[in-house]
C-alpha positions in Angstrom: -226.1 -99.5 -92.8 -224.5 -97.2 -90.8 -223.3 -93.9 -92.4 -219.8 -93.9 -93.1 -217.4 -91.1 -93.8 -216.6 -91.0 -97.7 -214.3 -89.0 -99.7 -215.3 -88.4 -103.2 -212.9 -86.9 -105.8 -212.1 -86.4 -109.3 -210.0 -84.5 -111.7 -211.3 -81.7 -114.1 -210.6 -81.2 -117.6 -207.7 -78.8 -116.9 -206.0 -81.7 -114.5 -207.0 -79.6 -111.4 -208.4 -82.5 -108.4 -211.7 -81.8 -106.5 -212.4 -83.5 -103.2 -215.2 -83.3 -100.5 -216.1 -85.3 -97.5 -219.5 -86.8 -96.9 -221.2 -88.9 -94.6 -223.1 -91.5 -96.5 -224.7 -94.8 -96.1 -223.9 -96.1 -99.7 -221.8 -95.7 -102.8 -224.4 -94.1 -104.6 -225.6 -91.5 -101.9 -221.9 -90.8 -101.3 -221.9 -89.9 -104.8 -225.0 -87.7 -105.2 -224.2 -85.8 -101.9 -220.7 -84.9 -103.1 -222.2 -83.9 -106.9 -224.4 -81.5 -104.6 -221.1 -80.3 -103.0 -219.2 -79.5 -106.2 -222.2 -78.1 -107.8 -222.7 -75.9 -104.9 -218.8 -74.6 -105.2 -219.1 -74.3 -109.0 -216.8 -77.3 -110.0 -219.3 -79.7 -110.9 -217.8 -82.8 -112.8 -219.4 -83.7 -116.5 -221.5 -86.7 -117.1 -218.2 -89.0 -118.2 -216.0 -87.6 -115.2 -215.1 -90.4 -113.1 -215.7 -90.2 -109.4 -213.4 -91.9 -106.7 -215.2 -92.7 -103.8 -213.0 -93.5 -100.8 -215.0 -95.7 -97.9 -213.4 -94.7 -94.3 -213.0 -97.3 -91.6 -211.7 -99.6 -93.3 -210.9 -97.9 -96.3 -212.2 -99.2 -99.4 -211.9 -97.3 -103.0 -214.9 -97.6 -105.7 -214.7 -95.7 -109.0 -217.8 -94.7 -111.2 -218.8 -92.1 -113.7 -221.3 -89.4 -113.1 -223.7 -90.7 -115.8 -223.7 -93.9 -113.8 -225.0 -92.0 -110.8 -227.5 -90.2 -112.8 -228.5 -93.6 -114.4 -228.9 -95.0 -110.9 -231.1 -92.3 -109.5 -233.7 -92.3 -112.4 -233.7 -96.3 -112.3 -236.2 -98.5 -111.2 -236.7 -98.9 -107.1 -236.2 -102.2 -105.6 -237.6 -101.5 -102.4 -239.4 -98.8 -100.5 -236.7 -97.7 -98.6 -234.5 -97.2 -101.8 -237.4 -95.1 -103.4 -237.3 -93.0 -100.5 -233.5 -92.5 -100.6 -233.7 -91.8 -104.3 -236.5 -89.2 -103.9 -234.4 -87.8 -101.1 -231.1 -87.7 -103.2 -232.8 -86.4 -106.2 -234.4 -83.4 -104.2 -230.9 -82.5 -103.0 -229.5 -81.9 -106.5 -231.9 -79.4 -107.5 
């Protein structure tokens, strides 16, 4: 699958909206890359925060919680490629 431009956003407890644009091949990759960017800018969402992921061209919007992303990162891999992807994404969050 080709990488696509994705905008990931969430609203913090004060009602402030945060968004970042990343290049990703999958929904979860976009979410993890966005979490890394939010953490780098000291505005990381909590585990229950709802992330909105808009995939561009054609535009599609997905919503998932941070805890769902973390569960996926820690789940059993279905293929060697998925294992490599998850390891790379886990390392990017450290």
